[in-house]
C-alpha positions as CSV (number, residue, x, y, z in Angstrom):
1,M,-31.0,54.5,-111.8
2,D,-33.9,54.0,-114.2
3,K,-35.3,50.6,-115.2
4,Q,-33.6,50.6,-118.6
5,S,-30.0,51.0,-117.3
6,K,-27.6,48.2,-118.2
7,F,-25.1,46.4,-116.0
8,I,-21.7,45.8,-117.6
9,P,-19.9,42.7,-116.4
10,E,-16.2,43.0,-115.5
11,N,-15.2,41.0,-118.6
12,A,-16.4,38.0,-120.7
13,V,-14.9,35.5,-118.3
14,A,-16.8,37.0,-115.4
15,F,-20.0,36.9,-117.3
16,K,-19.5,33.2,-118.2
17,H,-18.8,32.3,-114.6
18,A,-21.9,34.1,-113.5
19,A,-24.0,32.3,-116.2
20,R,-22.5,29.0,-115.1
21,D,-23.5,29.6,-111.5
22,L,-27.0,30.5,-112.6
23,Q,-27.2,27.3,-114.7
24,R,-26.1,25.2,-111.7
25,A,-28.8,26.9,-109.5
26,Y,-31.7,26.5,-111.9
27,P,-32.8,23.9,-114.5
28,L,-31.4,25.8,-117.4
29,S,-29.1,24.9,-120.3
30,L,-25.9,27.0,-120.5
31,Q,-27.3,28.8,-123.6
32,Q,-30.6,29.6,-121.7
33,S,-28.6,30.8,-118.7
34,Q,-26.5,33.2,-120.8
35,E,-29.5,34.6,-122.6
36,L,-31.4,35.0,-119.4
37,L,-28.6,36.7,-117.6
38,A,-28.1,39.1,-120.5
39,R,-31.7,40.2,-120.1
40,V,-31.4,40.4,-116.3
41,Y,-28.5,42.8,-117.0
42,G,-30.8,45.0,-119.1
43,Y,-29.9,43.9,-122.6
44,A,-32.2,42.9,-125.5
45,D,-30.2,39.6,-126.0
46,L,-26.9,37.9,-125.5
47,H,-25.4,39.4,-128.7
48,E,-26.0,43.0,-127.5
49,L,-24.3,42.2,-124.2
50,Q,-21.3,40.6,-126.0
51,Q,-20.9,43.7,-128.1
52,T,-20.9,45.9,-125.0
53,I,-18.3,43.7,-123.3
54,A,-16.1,43.9,-126.4
55,K,-15.9,47.7,-126.0
56,Q,-14.1,47.3,-122.6
57,L,-16.2,49.9,-120.9
58,P,-15.9,50.5,-117.1
59,P,-17.9,47.7,-115.4
60,G,-20.9,48.2,-113.2
61,P,-22.6,50.0,-111.8
62,Y,-22.2,47.9,-108.7
63,P,-25.0,48.2,-106.1
64,N,-22.6,49.1,-103.3
65,D,-21.5,52.1,-105.2
66,L,-25.0,53.6,-105.4
67,D,-27.0,55.5,-102.8
68,T,-29.6,53.6,-100.8
69,M,-32.7,54.1,-102.9
70,P,-31.0,53.7,-106.3
71,R,-29.4,50.5,-104.9
72,V,-32.7,49.1,-103.8
73,L,-34.4,49.9,-107.1
74,F,-31.4,48.5,-109.1
75,R,-31.7,45.1,-107.3
76,L,-35.5,45.1,-107.6
77,N,-35.4,45.8,-111.3
78,A,-32.9,43.0,-111.9
79,A,-35.1,40.5,-109.8
80,E,-38.2,41.6,-111.8
81,R,-36.3,40.9,-115.1
82,F,-35.3,37.5,-113.8
83,L,-38.9,36.6,-112.8
84,T,-40.4,37.8,-116.1
85,Q,-37.8,36.4,-118.4
86,V,-37.0,32.9,-116.9
87,P,-39.1,30.1,-118.4
88,P,-42.0,29.2,-116.1
89,E,-40.8,25.6,-115.8
90,C,-37.4,26.8,-114.7
91,R,-38.4,29.2,-111.9
92,M,-37.8,26.8,-109.0
93,P,-34.1,26.4,-108.0
94,I,-32.6,23.0,-108.2
95,G,-31.1,23.2,-104.7
96,R,-30.4,25.7,-102.0
97,L,-29.2,28.7,-104.0
98,T,-31.6,31.3,-105.3
99,F,-31.2,34.2,-107.7
100,Q,-30.5,36.5,-104.8
101,D,-27.8,34.2,-103.3
102,L,-25.8,34.3,-106.5
103,C,-25.0,38.0,-106.2
104,L,-24.9,38.3,-110.0
105,L,-24.8,42.1,-110.0
106,E,-22.2,42.6,-107.2
107,S,-18.5,43.5,-107.6
108,P,-16.1,40.6,-108.3
109,D,-14.8,40.6,-104.7
110,I,-18.2,40.4,-103.2
111,R,-19.3,37.7,-105.6
112,R,-16.3,35.6,-105.0
113,E,-16.7,35.9,-101.2
114,A,-20.4,35.0,-101.5
115,M,-19.8,31.9,-103.7
116,S,-17.0,30.8,-101.4
117,F,-19.4,31.0,-98.5
118,H,-22.1,29.0,-100.3
119,N,-19.5,26.4,-101.3
120,L,-18.6,25.9,-97.6
121,V,-22.3,25.6,-96.8
122,E,-22.7,23.0,-99.5
123,A,-19.8,21.1,-98.0
124,E,-21.6,21.1,-94.6
125,L,-24.6,19.5,-96.3
126,D,-22.5,16.8,-98.1
127,P,-21.5,13.9,-95.8
128,A,-18.6,13.0,-98.2
129,S,-16.9,16.4,-97.8
130,R,-18.1,17.5,-94.3
131,P,-15.1,18.0,-91.9
132,R,-15.6,17.0,-88.2
133,A,-14.8,20.2,-86.3
134,T,-13.8,18.7,-82.9
135,D,-11.0,21.2,-82.4
136,L,-13.2,24.3,-82.4
137,A,-14.4,26.0,-79.3
138,P,-17.7,27.9,-78.7
139,K,-16.0,31.2,-79.3
140,D,-15.1,30.0,-82.8
141,Y,-18.8,29.9,-83.7
142,V,-20.3,32.7,-81.7
143,Q,-19.2,35.6,-79.5
144,F,-21.0,37.7,-76.9
145,D,-21.1,41.4,-76.9
146,A,-22.8,43.7,-74.3
147,C,-23.5,47.3,-74.9
148,E,-25.7,50.2,-73.7
149,D,-28.8,50.9,-75.7
150,D,-29.4,54.6,-75.1
151,V,-32.4,55.1,-77.4
152,Y,-34.7,55.6,-74.4
153,V,-32.3,58.2,-73.0
154,H,-32.1,60.0,-76.4
155,F,-35.9,60.4,-76.5
156,G,-36.1,61.3,-72.8
157,I,-38.4,58.4,-71.9
158,G,-36.2,56.2,-69.7
159,K,-32.8,54.9,-68.7
160,A,-30.2,53.2,-70.9
161,K,-30.5,49.4,-71.0
162,K,-27.7,46.9,-71.2
163,E,-28.3,44.6,-74.2
164,G,-26.6,41.3,-74.9
165,Y,-25.8,40.1,-78.4
166,F,-24.5,36.8,-79.8
167,P,-22.8,37.8,-83.0
168,L,-21.9,34.9,-85.3
169,N,-18.3,34.2,-86.5
170,F,-17.9,33.2,-90.1
171,T,-17.8,29.5,-89.2
172,G,-20.9,29.8,-87.1
173,K,-22.7,31.5,-90.0
174,V,-21.8,28.7,-92.4
175,N,-22.9,26.1,-89.9
176,I,-26.2,27.7,-88.9
177,T,-27.0,28.5,-92.6
178,A,-26.6,24.8,-93.4
179,S,-28.8,23.5,-90.5
180,N,-31.4,26.2,-91.0
181,Y,-31.7,25.2,-94.7
182,I,-32.6,21.6,-93.7
183,L,-34.9,22.7,-90.9
184,E,-36.8,24.8,-93.5
185,Q,-37.1,21.7,-95.8
186,L,-38.6,19.7,-92.9
187,D,-41.2,22.4,-92.3
188,G,-43.8,21.0,-94.7
189,P,-45.2,17.7,-96.1
190,R,-42.6,15.1,-96.8
191,T,-42.5,11.4,-97.6
192,E,-41.1,9.3,-94.9
193,Q,-38.1,8.6,-97.2
194,D,-37.4,12.3,-97.8
195,R,-37.8,13.1,-94.1
196,Y,-35.4,10.3,-93.1
197,R,-32.9,11.6,-95.6
198,L,-33.2,15.2,-94.4
199,L,-33.0,14.2,-90.7
200,K,-29.9,12.1,-91.4
201,T,-28.2,15.1,-93.0
202,L,-29.3,17.4,-90.2
203,Y,-28.0,15.2,-87.5
204,G,-24.8,14.9,-89.5
205,V,-24.3,18.7,-89.5
206,W,-25.1,19.0,-85.8
207,G,-22.9,16.0,-84.9
208,N,-19.8,17.4,-86.7
209,H,-19.8,20.5,-84.5
210,P,-19.9,19.1,-80.9
211,N,-18.7,22.4,-79.4
212,N,-21.1,24.7,-81.2
213,P,-23.8,25.6,-78.7
214,L,-26.1,26.7,-81.5
215,C,-26.2,23.1,-82.9
216,L,-27.0,21.6,-79.5
217,A,-29.7,24.3,-78.9
218,Q,-31.2,23.5,-82.3
219,L,-31.2,19.8,-81.5
220,L,-32.9,20.5,-78.1
221,E,-35.5,22.8,-79.6
222,F,-36.3,20.6,-82.6
223,T,-36.7,17.4,-80.6
224,C,-38.8,19.0,-77.8
225,G,-40.8,20.9,-80.3
226,E,-41.5,17.8,-82.4
227,A,-42.7,16.0,-79.2
228,G,-45.0,18.9,-78.4
229,D,-47.7,17.9,-75.8
230,E,-46.3,14.4,-75.9
231,L,-43.0,15.4,-74.4
232,D,-42.7,12.6,-71.9
233,G,-40.1,11.5,-69.4
234,A,-38.2,9.5,-72.0
235,V,-37.7,12.5,-74.3
236,A,-36.9,14.8,-71.3
237,Q,-34.4,12.3,-70.0
238,E,-32.7,12.1,-73.3
239,M,-32.7,15.9,-73.9
240,W,-31.7,17.1,-70.4
241,P,-28.0,16.4,-70.9
242,I,-28.2,18.2,-74.3
243,A,-29.7,21.2,-72.5
244,Q,-27.0,21.2,-69.8
245,R,-24.2,21.0,-72.4
246,A,-25.7,23.7,-74.6
247,R,-26.0,26.1,-71.6
248,E,-22.5,25.3,-70.5
249,L,-21.1,26.1,-73.9
250,F,-23.1,29.3,-74.2
251,E,-22.0,30.5,-70.7
252,Q,-18.4,30.0,-71.5
253,I,-18.6,33.1,-73.6
254,I,-21.0,35.2,-71.5
255,P,-19.4,37.4,-68.8
256,K,-20.4,36.2,-65.4
257,D,-21.3,39.8,-64.4
258,F,-23.7,40.4,-67.3
259,K,-26.9,41.8,-65.9
260,G,-28.6,43.0,-69.0
261,Q,-31.3,41.7,-71.3
262,I,-31.3,39.6,-74.4
263,E,-33.8,40.1,-77.2
264,P,-34.3,36.8,-79.0
265,N,-35.2,38.3,-82.4
266,C,-32.5,40.9,-82.4
267,V,-31.3,42.3,-85.8
268,S,-28.2,44.4,-85.9
269,F,-26.1,45.8,-88.7
270,N,-23.0,46.1,-86.4
271,Y,-22.0,42.5,-86.9
272,P,-21.1,41.3,-90.5
273,N,-22.1,37.7,-90.0
274,G,-25.4,38.4,-88.2
275,V,-26.7,37.9,-84.6
276,E,-28.2,34.8,-83.2
277,N,-29.8,35.6,-79.8
278,H,-32.7,33.1,-80.0
279,Y,-31.0,29.9,-79.1
280,Y,-29.5,30.7,-75.7
281,L,-33.0,31.7,-74.4
282,S,-34.5,28.6,-76.1
283,T,-32.0,26.4,-74.3
284,L,-33.0,27.9,-70.9
285,Y,-36.7,27.4,-71.7
286,W,-36.5,23.9,-73.0
287,G,-34.1,22.9,-70.3
288,A,-36.7,24.1,-67.8
289,V,-39.4,22.1,-69.6
290,C,-37.3,18.9,-69.4
291,L,-36.7,19.5,-65.7
292,F,-40.4,20.1,-65.1
293,V,-41.4,16.9,-66.9
294,L,-38.7,15.1,-64.8
295,E,-40.3,16.6,-61.7
296,Q,-37.2,18.5,-60.7
297,D,-39.1,21.7,-60.0
298,K,-36.5,23.6,-58.1
299,K,-34.0,23.4,-60.9
300,A,-36.7,24.0,-63.5
301,L,-37.7,27.2,-61.7
302,A,-34.1,28.4,-61.7
303,W,-33.8,27.9,-65.5
304,A,-37.2,29.4,-66.3
305,R,-36.5,32.4,-64.1
306,R,-33.2,33.1,-65.8
307,C,-34.9,32.9,-69.1
308,L,-37.6,35.4,-68.0
309,R,-35.0,37.8,-66.4
310,L,-33.0,37.9,-69.5
311,H,-36.0,38.3,-71.7
312,P,-38.9,40.0,-69.9
313,G,-40.9,39.9,-73.1
314,D,-41.2,36.2,-72.6
315,R,-41.9,35.0,-76.1
316,F,-41.1,31.4,-75.0
317,G,-43.6,31.1,-72.2
318,A,-41.3,30.9,-69.2
319,R,-43.8,32.8,-67.1
320,F,-46.5,30.3,-67.8
321,L,-44.1,27.5,-66.8
322,I,-43.2,29.3,-63.6
323,D,-46.9,29.8,-62.8
324,Q,-47.5,26.1,-63.3
325,M,-44.8,25.2,-60.8
326,T,-45.6,27.8,-58.2
327,N,-49.3,27.0,-58.3
328,K,-48.5,23.3,-58.1
329,G,-46.5,24.0,-54.9
330,T,-49.5,25.9,-53.5
331,S,-52.0,23.1,-54.3
332,D,-49.6,20.5,-52.8
333,R,-49.8,22.3,-49.5
């Protein structure tokens, strides 16, 4: 599809809804939003788009109906039009949603599903509308899947490996999207007031999902990471029960006979809501750190060794922790 191709909305109502969503995401008037969206769709102005809609031509093309490369170019061209046509003072979104999040060129079903998802995420971030999910179990947020990775066999360079995956359920994806958004906001300079507000929202999101192991794992990692080299006995004592509970919830969904490996930064297209492997390993590592600080070396070694066995690549540093404890034992003798 060439750069000049035009996207035809389903009808005038669909276009108005899309323009309204764009207006809510960026500091635009409704008129600005409609004019901008018309140009994003490839038209000279809003009037030309309205004339096209009046002809009742077949809508589209929708990206999912295109081959891979035309689909990529179609989306890139639309994003380029947005960036070049939006007023410079309006380029930053008002809140969480960006141009890509709005799915403005997708089919009506995909757009409705996407906006429904984002509305649920926004509800998670709003204390007034956030439901307390005490009746949900770990498996309502995340599952566990083990499969054979035979890529090494295929190329004749080794044996098949058993890989473990934590695919998210829809509710888990909503929850983790909300908490990740706040964590990203915290990653940068903030006034004390803004930081307090963000932390209050973050703890609210985590606290409303007491049986989601991902929330507890994020709380553990965030608190221990914030403490850094100053992670002392008080912090370790506070976080150790969190680590225990997070591991317990994760291991409710992991088969007891699983002997494979877990890659923390795994990406897979086999799971529609994505995969989140990082936080189970993070729980094992930070749990081991807390135990080490509390001078419970035997338990700390068990947690660190499990982390290392499941992830020999050791991006967390479990091997370093194990070395510290084993060398400590040698020097004590």
